[in-house]
C-alpha positions in Angstrom: 26.0 -21.3 67.0 22.6 -20.1 66.0 21.9 -23.3 64.2 23.1 -25.3 67.2 20.7 -23.4 69.5 17.9 -23.8 67.0 18.5 -27.6 66.8 18.6 -27.8 70.6 15.0 -26.4 70.7 14.0 -28.8 67.9 15.3 -31.8 69.9 13.7 -30.5 73.1 10.4 -30.2 71.4 10.4 -33.9 70.5 10.4 -35.0 74.1 7.4 -34.8 76.4 8.8 -32.2 78.8 8.0 -28.7 79.7 9.2 -26.1 77.2 10.3 -24.0 80.2 13.1 -26.6 80.9 14.6 -26.1 77.4 14.2 -22.3 77.5 15.8 -21.9 81.0 18.7 -24.3 80.3 19.5 -22.4 77.0 19.3 -19.1 78.9 21.6 -20.4 81.6 24.1 -21.7 79.0 24.2 -18.3 77.5 24.6 -16.5 80.8 27.5 -18.8 81.9 29.3 -18.0 78.6 29.4 -14.2 79.2 32.9 -13.3 80.4 33.1 -11.8 83.9 33.8 -8.2 84.5 37.2 -7.0 85.8 37.3 -6.5 89.6 38.4 -3.2 91.0 42.0 -3.4 92.2 42.8 -6.2 89.8 46.5 -6.8 89.0 45.8 -6.7 85.3 44.0 -4.0 83.3 41.1 -4.5 80.9 43.5 -3.9 78.0 45.9 -6.5 79.2 43.1 -9.0 79.6 42.0 -8.3 76.0 45.5 -8.6 74.8 45.9 -12.0 76.5 42.6 -13.2 74.9 43.7 -11.9 71.5 47.1 -13.7 71.9 45.3 -16.9 72.8 43.1 -16.7 69.7 46.1 -15.9 67.5 48.0 -19.0 68.8 45.0 -21.0 67.9 45.0 -19.5 64.4 41.8 -17.6 64.9 41.7 -14.0 63.7 39.3 -11.6 65.5 38.5 -14.2 68.1 36.8 -11.9 70.6 34.6 -10.5 67.9 33.7 -14.0 66.6 32.9 -15.1 70.2 30.5 -12.2 70.6 28.9 -12.9 67.3 28.5 -16.5 68.3 26.8 -15.6 71.5 24.4 -13.3 69.7 23.6 -16.0 67.1 23.0 -18.4 70.0 20.4 -16.2 71.4 18.8 -15.5 68.0 18.7 -19.2 67.2 17.2 -20.0 70.6 14.5 -17.4 70.3 13.6 -18.6 66.8 13.7 -22.2 67.9 11.4 -21.4 70.8 9.0 -19.5 68.6 8.9 -22.2 65.9 8.8 -25.3 68.0 6.9 -24.1 71.0 4.6 -21.5 69.5 1.9 -24.1 69.1 2.1 -24.9 72.8 1.5 -21.3 73.7 -1.3 -20.9 71.2 -3.2 -23.9 72.6 -3.5 -22.3 76.0 
């Protein structure tokens, strides 16, 4: 995930567009992937929700799926920040 985010910034740096577009679209993609919080008065509890997610990952043959998902999101952010610094650092230094 980190490498994909890094490559995304690499590809974005090759086009003549504002680096803000690439940064904000990567940030939006990250925010949309964060699972929503449980609403108060929900019919299922947080534990049941986690159990359903674990069962889904187990059916797909993925062990520790929720942990891997969180690690993937973290790597996405790290790769994006590194890509932004590496490929757009020169833009910021010219100003």
